C-alpha positions in Angstrom: -7.0 56.2 41.6 -8.8 59.5 41.6 -12.1 57.8 42.4 -10.5 55.8 45.2 -9.0 59.0 46.7 -12.5 60.6 46.6 -14.1 57.6 48.3 -11.4 57.8 51.1 -12.0 61.5 51.5 -15.8 61.0 51.8 -15.3 58.2 54.3 -16.9 55.6 52.1 -13.7 53.5 52.1 -11.3 53.5 55.1 -7.5 53.9 54.5 -7.1 50.7 56.5 -9.4 48.6 54.2 -7.6 46.1 52.0 -7.5 46.2 48.2 -6.0 43.8 45.7 -3.4 45.4 43.5 -3.0 42.6 41.0 -0.3 40.6 42.9 -1.2 40.9 46.6 -3.7 42.3 49.1 -2.5 45.7 50.6 -4.2 48.5 52.5 -5.8 51.3 50.6 -3.3 53.8 52.1 -0.5 51.7 50.6 -2.3 51.6 47.3 -2.6 55.4 47.3 0.9 56.2 48.5 2.9 56.1 46.5 0.8 55.5 43.3 4.0 55.6 41.2 5.2 52.4 42.8 1.9 50.6 41.9 2.2 51.9 38.4 5.7 50.6 38.1 4.6 47.2 39.5 1.7 47.0 37.0 4.1 47.9 34.2 6.5 45.1 35.3 3.6 42.6 35.4 2.5 43.6 31.9 6.0 43.3 30.5 6.4 39.9 32.0 3.1 38.7 30.5 4.2 40.1 27.1 7.5 38.3 27.3 5.9 35.0 28.2 3.4 35.3 25.3 6.1 35.9 22.8 7.9 32.6 23.6 7.6 30.6 20.4 8.4 27.1 19.3 9.5 25.9 15.9 7.3 23.0 14.9 5.5 21.7 11.9 1.8 22.7 11.5 -0.1 19.6 12.8 -3.2 20.3 10.8 -1.2 20.2 7.5 0.8 17.2 8.7 -2.5 15.4 9.4 -3.9 16.2 6.0 -0.7 15.0 4.2 -0.9 11.7 6.0 -3.6 10.7 3.4 -0.9 10.9 0.7 2.4 10.2 2.7 1.0 7.6 5.2 0.4 8.0 8.9 3.9 6.7 9.5 5.4 9.8 8.0 3.0 12.1 9.9 3.7 10.3 13.2 7.4 10.9 12.9 6.8 14.7 12.4 4.2 15.0 15.2 6.5 13.1 17.5 9.3 15.6 16.9 6.8 18.4 17.5 6.1 17.0 21.0 9.8 16.9 21.7 10.2 20.5 20.7 7.3 21.3 23.1 9.1 19.5 25.9 6.7 16.5 26.1 8.9 13.4 25.6 6.2 11.1 27.0 3.7 12.2 24.3 6.4 11.9 21.7 7.0 8.3 22.7 3.3 7.5 22.4 3.1 9.0 18.9 6.2 7.0 17.9 4.4 3.9 19.0 1.6 4.7 16.6 4.1 5.1 13.8 5.4 1.5 14.5 1.8 0.2 14.5 1.1 1.7 11.1 4.4 0.4 9.7 3.6 -3.1 10.8 0.1 -2.8 9.3 1.5 -1.7 5.9 4.2 -4.5 5.8 1.6 -7.1 6.6 -0.8 -5.8 3.9 1.8 -5.5 1.2 4.1 -8.5 1.7 2.3 -11.2 3.7 0.5 -13.7 1.5 -2.6 -14.2 3.7 -6.1 -13.4 2.5 -7.5 -13.5 6.0 -5.0 -10.8 7.3 -5.7 -8.6 4.2 -9.4 -8.8 4.8 -9.0 -7.9 8.5 -6.8 -4.9 7.6 -9.3 -3.8 4.9 -12.1 -3.9 7.6 -10.1 -2.1 10.3 -8.1 0.5 8.3 -10.8 3.3 8.4 -11.6 2.9 12.2 -7.8 2.7 12.9 -7.2 5.9 10.9 -10.0 7.7 12.8 -8.6 6.7 16.2 -5.1 7.6 15.1 -6.2 11.1 14.0 -8.1 11.8 17.2 -5.3 10.4 19.5 -2.3 11.9 17.6 -3.2 14.7 15.3 -6.2 16.3 17.0 -4.7 16.0 20.4 -1.7 18.2 19.3 -3.9 20.7 17.5 -6.2 21.1 20.6 -3.2 21.4 22.9 -1.8 24.3 20.9 -5.1 26.1 20.7 -6.3 25.5 24.3 -3.0 26.8 25.7 -2.6 29.6 23.1 0.8 28.3 22.1 2.4 30.5 19.4 4.9 28.8 17.1 6.9 29.3 14.0 5.9 26.9 11.2 8.7 24.8 10.0 9.0 24.1 6.2 7.5 20.9 4.9 9.3 20.7 1.6 12.2 18.5 2.8 10.0 16.2 5.0 7.6 15.7 2.0 10.5 14.8 -0.3 11.8 12.4 2.3 8.3 11.0 2.8 8.0 10.3 -1.0 11.4 8.7 -1.3 11.2 6.5 1.8 8.4 4.2 0.6 10.0 3.8 -2.8 13.3 2.7 -1.3 11.5 0.4 1.2 9.4 -1.3 -1.5 12.5 -1.6 -3.7 14.6 -3.2 -0.9 11.8 -5.6 0.1 11.3 -6.4 -3.6 14.9 -7.4 -3.9 14.6 -9.6 -0.9 11.5 -11.2 -2.3 13.3 -11.8 -5.7 16.2 -13.5 -3.8 13.7 -15.8 -2.0 12.0 -16.7 -5.3 15.3 -17.4 -7.0 16.5 -19.6 -4.1 13.2 -21.5 -4.2 13.3 -21.8 -8.0 16.9 -23.1 -7.8 15.9 -26.0 -5.5 12.9 -26.7 -7.7 15.1 -26.7 -10.9 17.5 -29.1 -9.3 14.7 -31.6 -8.9 13.7 -31.1 -12.6 17.2 -31.6 -14.1 17.9 -34.6 -11.9 14.7 -36.2 -13.2 15.5 -35.3 -16.8 19.1 -36.6 -16.7 18.4 -39.4 -14.2 21.5 -38.2 -12.4 21.3 -37.4 -8.7 24.7 -35.7 -8.7 23.5 -33.2 -11.2 22.1 -29.9 -9.9 21.1 -26.3 -10.6 23.7 -23.8 -9.4 21.4 -20.7 -9.5 18.3 -19.2 -11.1 18.2 -15.5 -12.1 14.8 -13.8 -12.6 14.5 -11.9 -15.8 11.6 -10.0 -17.5 8.0 -10.0 -16.2 5.7 -11.8 -18.7 2.2 -11.5 -17.3 0.4 -12.0 -14.0 2.8 -13.7 -11.6 4.9 -15.2 -14.4 8.5 -14.2 -15.1 11.3 -15.2 -17.5 14.4 -16.6 -15.9 17.7 -18.4 -16.5 18.9 -21.5 -14.8 22.6 -22.1 -14.6 23.4 -25.8 -14.3 26.4 -27.6 -12.6 27.8 -28.7 -16.0 28.1 -25.1 -17.2 25.0 -25.1 -19.4 22.1 -22.7 -19.0 18.4 -23.2 -19.7 15.7 -20.6 -20.3 12.7 -21.1 -18.0 9.4 -19.5 -17.1 8.8 -19.0 -13.3 5.2 -18.8 -12.1 4.4 -17.8 -8.6 1.6 -19.8 -6.9 1.2 -18.5 -3.4 4.3 -19.7 -1.5 5.2 -22.1 -4.2 6.8 -21.7 -7.7 6.1 -23.6 -10.9 8.8 -23.9 -13.5 8.4 -24.5 -17.2 11.6 -25.3 -19.1 11.8 -23.6 -22.5 15.0 -25.3 -23.8 15.9 -28.9 -24.3 18.7 -30.1 -22.3 21.7 -30.7 -24.6 22.8 -34.3 -24.8 
């Protein structure tokens, strides 16, 4: 301000010339008189900038979430990163990340529970490229957004999500395992009915139910077949793809 006053006094700058004060163009005379008003305006601008820079969001650290996806699956990471986008007020991006989570869930279910060598080979071939694309489109995009826009945020704790992420696959595998056992038992019951009818030469005789017992080896399990006459037989159940093979261990009582 002292230098500007000197320039005006020397005639180098005219009082009617325009100068930019940080918010608008005003004459030099307005800038010099009163200087206190300009100072207060600059203070107001600075305070506003500080207030805006201190606005924080509470989200999970996307870098750590991306790293933990190697242990807790991209499904888990996609859920957390989607919630991050919602906290940042980007519901559209949250929806896209959710879609990636569903893609990974379908891939894992196919890989674990569908008996098809072709599909398993396809997934084995595509799993690494798919993981790279997912990381770039989901994890890195969020990391870059926070850095490029200088977004400050409070890091949410990861302990509870990690515990939930460890428990969810266990529960899912257990539940799907029960469903698979029920399917095997139903198939074995039908197969056992054919066997006992052939042994007794009685078409009215049937197997009421088969219960899977201990695992023996490979895809073979012990089981118990309950017959319609009240008797029970010990059997071995061997899985052969989508079929079951049954070996009767007991002789049917005459």
